[in-house]
RONU-567507 format. One record per atom (N, C-alpha, C): residue in three letters; x, y, z. Coordinates in pm, whole numbers, plus 50000, padded with zeros to 5 digits. Example, Ala and Ser with C-alpha at 12.3 -4.5 7.8 and 13.67 -1.06 7.14 Angstrom:
! RONU-567507
ALA513194943150780ALA512304955050780ALA513204967050780SER512854977550708SER513674989450714SER512905000350787
END
This chain:
! RONU-567507
MET658500713445245MET659170698245196MET659210703545022ALA660320700445004ALA660740702444820ALA660330690744769LEU659790692244618LEU659450686344526LEU660770671444476THR660460663044495THR661790653044489THR662340650144344HIS661830653844252HIS661820651744102HIS662580662644040PHE662960670744111PHE663580681944047PHE665190681844155ASP666270683744055ASP667240690544145ASP667510705444195GLY668690704144260GLY669150720844340GLY669020730044215LYS669260728144095LYS668830737143997LYS667370739243936GLY666590728843953GLY665500729243908GLY664830718143790ASP666410713343765ASP665710705643668ASP665460693843694ALA664420686943599ALA663680674043634ALA664720661943637HIS664620653843716HIS665900643143716HIS664590629143823MET665440619143782MET664930602743827MET665430607643962VAL664410602644081VAL665170600044190VAL665820591644224ASP666700590344314ASP668070578944314ASP667200572244443VAL666890562244404VAL666420551644546VAL667630541344532SER668640543144520SER669660530544515SER670070527944700ASP669950540844774ASP670250537544904ASP668900532644990LYS667750532544928LYS666420529744991LYS666700515945039ALA666010512045172ALA665560495545197ALA664760493645092VAL665000478945064VAL663880471244991VAL662790467245103THR661720472245054THR660680466745181THR659340462545072SER658650458045164SER657030453345118SER656160466245065ARG655980467944964ARG654660476544937ARG653360476144872ILE652790486044908ILE650870482944855ILE650720498444833ALA649800496044723ALA649210514044671ALA647730505344628ILE646780514844673ILE645570510644616ILE644850525844583ALA644160528244441ALA644000536944404ALA642500534744371GLU641390544544346GLU640260542044330GLU639570553644237ASN638830550144112ASN638050563044090ASN636560553744034TYR635810560143973TYR634360558643936TYR634200559343784ILE633600555743713ILE632740559343568ILE631110552843602LYS630780570043528LYS629300570643551LYS628860571543396MET627690563243407MET626980563843271MET625600565543298ARG625120562243205ARG623300563443173ARG623020551343249GLN621690552143255GLN621290538243305GLN620830527743188GLU620440529343079GLU621010521942973GLU622210514142952THR623010523642972THR624600517242938THR625190508443077PHE624950515643175PHE624770506343314PHE624170493043312ASP623130490743251ASP622750479443238ASP622750469143145ILE623280475043019ILE623820470842900ILE625380463042969ILE626280470043017ILE627520464143072ILE627350454743185SER626390456743248SER625700447543401SER624740435343363GLU624180439243262GLU623940423543201GLU624580416943096GLY626050420443061GLY626730413042964GLY626440415442852LYS625830424642786LYS624840423142662LYS625670437642574SER626670443642589SER627460445442512SER627930439742372LYS627610444842252LYS628370440742154LYS629810439742143LYS630320441842225LYS631810444242231LYS632550431042318GLY631760428242377GLY632190415242480GLY632210415942603ASP632830412642701ASP633080413242825ASP633460429642886VAL633040435942878VAL633420452642913VAL634370450143014LEU634080447143112LEU634340446943264LEU635720436043292GLY635940424043204GLY636550415043178GLY637840422443098VAL637370426942988VAL638500435342915VAL639060445642979ALA638280452443092ALA638760466143152ALA639770462243233ARG639310448143296ARG640240444943425ARG641590444543351LEU641660434943273LEU643030432443191LEU643760443443157ALA643150450743098ALA643590464443035ALA644050472843193GLY643420473743274GLY644170480843414GLY645270470943470ILE645600459443469ILE646490451043507ILE647770455443369MET647690453443267MET648730455843194MET649140470643167ALA648370481043207ALA648630497243236ALA649470496543363ALA649090493443469ALA650120488443589ALA651640484043564LYS651430475443495LYS653120471043441LYS653600477743337ARG653060486643259ARG653410496143168ARG653860509943217THR653480512843323THR653750526843429THR655240534843379ALA655800527043413ALA657230533943377ALA657760540043236ASP656830531943141ASP656850534542982ASP656000547042957LEU655390551443080LEU653730562943076LEU654520573043139ILE654970574443265ILE655220586643331ILE656540585843320PRO657430600143306PRO658720598243225PRO659710598043363LEU659490600243496LEU660150599243587LEU660050586743695CYS659450581643639CYS658680568543710CYS659610556643701HIS659920548543835HIS660640535943812HIS660200529243758PRO660710515843658PRO660310506543636PRO660390494343774LEU659280486343777LEU659160477843915LEU658790465243900PRO659220453543963PRO659130442843955PRO657720441644050ILE656400447143958ILE655050438844064ILE654870428644082THR654540425644212THR654440414244244THR652880408744259LYS652050419744241LYS650380415444232LYS650050429144202VAL648780429244096VAL647930435344082VAL646580430644043SER645140437844122SER644170432444149SER642940446244067ILE642420443144047ILE641430453443958ILE639650447944001GLU639400457844112GLU637520452544138GLU637140464944041LEU635520460243993LEU634840470443941LEU633650468044058THR633130475944071THR631750470644183THR630660479244101PRO629620473444066PRO628280479844019PRO628030488244093ASP627690497744081ASP627330514044166ASP625700518044104PRO624570508844148PRO623460518144036PRO622920531444125ALA623770534244213ALA623370552644252ALA623880563844164LEU625140553744093LEU626120564744009LEU624920570043878PRO624110560043778PRO624790549643784PRO626240544743710GLY626880530643763GLY628260532943690GLY628630524643805PHE630060524943748PHE630930514043840PHE631910520543921ARG632400513344044ARG633530522144129ARG634740512044094ILE635950516244063ILE636860506844050ILE637950510744154GLU638560500144215GLU639550496944300GLU640640495044254ALA642080499144215ALA643210490244179ALA644260486944276THR644810478244312THR645740473844413THR646720468944352VAL648100474844339VAL649060469444302VAL650660467144468LYS651040458544439LYS651920455144553LYS653470450644476THR654580453044554THR655690452344494THR656930450144607THR657880445544601THR658830445144679THR660000450144651GLY660250459944689GLY661440473244614GLY661740483544703GLN662220493644625GLN663080506244677GLN661950515644652THR661010514944594THR660020529644578THR658760522044562GLY657440531144587GLY656160527944625GLY655500525244484VAL654480521844502VAL653880518244366VAL652180525444347GLU652360537544425GLU651100546744403GLU650640549744268MET651850552744184MET651720558444042MET651120544943928GLU651400534043970GLU651250521843907GLU649720518043955ALA649390523344071ALA648030515844125ALA646980526744035LEU647430542344017LEU646600555843981LEU646620550443815THR647580545243783THR647210541343601THR646840530843614ALA646530520943690ALA645660511543639ALA644270516043668ALA643830522043776ALA642510525543799ALA642230534943674SER642910544443611SER642520551143507SER642420544043371VAL642990534443350VAL643470528743202VAL641730518443211THR641530515043364THR640490503943351THR639430513143316ALA639220526943377ALA637680530643350ALA637920540443216LEU639310538543137LEU639190544843001LEU638700532442923THR639030521842954THR638320508042863THR637200507842880VAL636580511043007VAL635020507142998VAL634450517142912TYR634980533542881TYR634500542342813TYR634730541442669ASP635930534942646ASP636290530342494ASP635070520042448MET635010507742554MET634030494842497MET632550499442468ALA632570511742556ALA630930516642564ALA630440531442518LYS631520532542453LYS631180545742402LYS630110552342295ALA630290537342208ALA629020538142070ALA627750538642159VAL627330535542292VAL626390538642314VAL625990553642418ASP627310553842465ASP627120564742577ASP628480577142545LYS628520585042469LYS629510593642488LYS629700606542598ALA628780602142680ALA628940616842782ALA629000607542914MET629490599742944MET630080588843056MET631250600243137GLU631000597643238GLU631900604743319GLU633000599143367ILE634540600143417ILE635080595543470ILE635720605643591GLY635930599543724GLY636100610343829GLY636750604643975GLY636950608244033GLY637490606244178GLY638680598744199LEU639500600844075LEU640890594444078LEU641490597944186ARG642280589344287ARG642820591144413ARG643900580044456VAL644570581244548VAL645090570344625VAL644720568244774VAL644400557144813VAL643240555144941VAL643970552345032LEU645290542644989LEU646230534845083LEU647640533045000LYS648620534745089LYS650180537845072LYS650730531845156ASP651670522845174ASP652020514145289ASP653290510345235GLY654020515845316GLY655770506145276GLY656830515245256GLY657890511445291GLY659100526345276GLY658940537845398LYS660220542445401LYS660310553945504LYS659290562145523SER658240565445463SER657130572745491SER655950568045554GLY655910554045567GLY655200545745605GLY653680547345540ARG653020544645663ARG651260540345586ARG650730559545571PHE649910556345465PHE648830566945420PHE647690558345415VAL646310563945482VAL645160560445464VAL644100575945437ALA643490571945290ALA642880586945296ALA641550588845375THR641430602145425THR640060600345492THR638880606645404
END
């Protein structure tokens, strides 16, 4: 299988999707941010001096999904129809598990938008809490579901 973002000469190019069918598409990406217990407690209890860490991070993730084509050079700008960000407390980390869901009706998928949304959500949590915990760890970024289009459904195992 060839990489689609390179032409026959090996030069990078934007994939031509004009002949693809317009279909409903969805992608879900996940990651996590791990932190010290003290940091987890501050965020979970809403005691951050910067305000609602999770609410701001959720908004940042939504905004990031909408700006993905500005960040990833060969990504198509898409008419996104839905973005949702779930931040779930995980005391076992301790930290938060992040799930970003992005939908569109178009000619190409929204995996990059979901990955970008999850990434920026975690980065925003880090930014808002770095004053108390510079050792936070962000990891596990992956697409867990992709559906729609010619390649069909993908579910991570």
